[in-house]
N, C-alpha and C positions, 0 to 999 in steps of 0.2 A: 138708743139715749131716749128717743119719743114713747116707745114699749113700756119704759122703765118709769117713765113722767106720768105715763096715762096710769098706771096702775100705783100711784101718788108715792113713788119715790118722795123722798126727800132733795130737792136741789141743792139743799146746804148743806148734807151730812161733811164729813171731814175725814182723811186719812188720819193716821197715826202724826202725822207731820203738820196737821191743820190745814191742810191742799184741799180745797171743795172741788168739784166738778167741773166749776166753773175758772177754776185757777189752771185747771188740765185742759181746756179747751181753747182758754188763753192762750197758754203756753203751745199748745200746739196749731194755733192759727185757724180752727177750725169754727168758720163765722156762721155754721148751720147751727151746730150743737151750741156754739155760745149765745145765740139767738133765742134758740127754743127752753135753755135753761134762764135767761132772763124773763121771757115770759111766762116761767114756772115759777119767776120770783126771786129768784137764786140772786145773792146776796153780792155785789159788788164790792162790798168793803170789808168781805172777811180778810184774815193776816194766818197766814202759817207763823209757824213757832220761830221760823226766822226772821218776822216783821214783814214776809214778801205781800204784796195786796196783787188782787187778778191785775190791777195795772201794770204791776211788775214782771207778771208771769206772761202778759201779752207783750212787753217791753222785750223781755229774756227770748223770746220766740222768735222774734223779729217782726212782728206781725204790725204793720202802720196801719191797716184798717182797722183792727179790733185797739189799738189804743187810740187813732181817732175817735170813734164810739167812744170808748170809757171816759175820755178828756171832754168832750165836743157834746154829748149826748147824757153823758151820768154825770159829768163834775168832778169827775175824780181829779187829783190833785198830781201833775205828773214831777212834783219835785219832791215829796214824800221820799226818806230814805228810808231802806229795811232797818234791823236794829242793830245800831251800833256799826252801820257802814254807810258815810255818808254819799261815798261814791258810786252805792248802788242806787241811786235815783231811775226812775222807766226813764225821764226825758235825756240821763246822760248817757243809759244802755243802748236807748234807740238811734241816738246818734253817732257810737262807737260803733252798731252794727251798720248803719249806714254807710260810713264813710268807708269802712274795711268790705265793702261790696264790690266786684270787681263792675 
């Protein structure tokens, strides 16, 4: 990732589902890549075609540290639903994941 960013790759590029590299880093819980992308001005407010934000991706991936960073340091709203699915709020997803952990 560092090499791509050094060569001016766009940290806000999106795939055909409008997911950005930040979505994938958040979903995978890869804090080092996530941080690199933020430093390269990746937009945490970008949404996928289903309305998933980077915060949704971090919650779906079960990454409490990244959820905390997005909420506490970047002010993202943990109650925002995806398109047409109020049960897909990041806060609810994370609570379910934490409850189900052994």
